[in-house]
C-alpha positions in Angstrom: 115.5 84.1 86.9 111.9 84.0 85.6 110.0 80.8 86.1 109.4 80.3 82.5 113.2 80.0 81.8 113.8 77.5 84.7 114.0 73.9 83.8 111.2 71.7 84.8 113.4 69.6 87.0 114.8 72.7 89.0 114.0 72.2 92.7 113.7 76.0 93.1 110.8 76.0 90.6 108.4 74.3 93.1 109.4 76.7 95.9 109.0 79.6 93.7 105.5 78.6 92.6 104.6 78.1 96.3 105.9 81.7 97.0 104.1 83.2 94.1 100.8 81.5 95.3 101.5 83.0 98.8 102.0 86.4 97.4 98.8 86.3 95.3 96.9 85.5 98.5 98.7 88.3 100.4 97.9 90.8 97.6 94.1 89.8 97.5 93.8 90.2 101.3 95.5 93.6 101.1 93.2 94.8 98.3 90.1 93.5 100.3 91.3 95.2 103.4 91.9 98.5 101.5 88.5 98.3 99.8 86.9 97.8 103.3 88.7 100.9 104.5 87.4 103.0 101.5 84.0 101.7 102.1 84.1 102.6 105.8 85.4 106.0 105.0 82.6 106.6 102.7 80.1 105.5 105.3 81.6 107.8 107.8 81.5 110.8 105.4 77.9 109.9 104.6 76.8 109.9 108.2 78.7 113.2 108.8 76.8 114.8 105.8 73.4 113.5 107.1 74.2 114.8 110.6 75.2 118.1 109.3 72.0 118.4 107.1 69.9 117.4 110.2 71.5 120.1 112.4 71.3 122.7 109.6 67.7 122.3 108.7 65.9 120.9 111.8 67.8 121.5 115.0 69.8 124.7 114.3 70.1 127.3 111.6 72.5 128.0 109.0 73.8 131.0 111.0 75.0 128.5 113.6 76.1 125.8 111.2 78.2 128.0 108.9 81.3 128.4 110.9 81.0 124.8 112.0 81.1 123.6 108.2 83.6 126.2 107.3 86.1 124.8 109.9 85.3 121.1 109.0 86.0 121.8 105.5 89.3 123.6 106.3 90.2 120.6 108.5 89.7 118.3 105.4 91.6 120.6 103.2 94.6 120.6 105.7 94.5 116.9 105.9 94.7 116.6 102.2 97.5 119.0 102.0 99.3 116.9 104.6 98.7 113.9 102.4 100.2 115.8 99.4 103.3 116.9 101.3 104.1 113.4 102.8 103.5 111.4 99.7 104.3 113.7 96.9 101.3 112.3 94.8 98.1 113.6 93.6 95.1 113.4 95.9 92.9 110.7 94.3 91.2 107.6 95.3 94.0 105.5 93.6 96.6 107.3 95.6 94.7 106.9 98.9 94.1 103.1 98.0 97.9 102.8 97.4 99.0 104.9 100.5 96.5 104.2 103.1 98.8 103.5 105.8 100.1 107.1 105.6 96.4 108.4 105.8 96.1 106.5 109.1 99.2 107.9 110.5 98.1 111.4 109.5 94.8 111.2 111.2 96.3 109.6 114.2 98.6 112.4 114.9 
C-alpha cells in the first residue's frame, strides 16, 4: 500500500518511513561508489594513453608501438563484446553505471 493511502495512525507507516529513509541512504552510497569507479576508470585510461604516447613519441617508434596498440584495442573490443553478450544492453556509460558488478567480473576472469 502506498504510504499516502495509509492512515496517519497506522503503526506500519512509521516503519515504512524509516525503511524508505534507509533505502535513500543506500541508493546515495551506491551512486557515490559507482561514480568513484567511473572516475577511477577514466584516470586509468588517461594514464594508459599518456604512457602509450610517451612510448610512441619519445622512447620507441610507431613501428614498435603499432602492434601493441592494435592488440590493446582488440582486447577492449572483446571486453565490450563480452559485456554486450552478458547484459544484452547497449554499451554506454549509463549501462556501465547500472551494471558495474558485471564489468568487475568480466575483467577478473
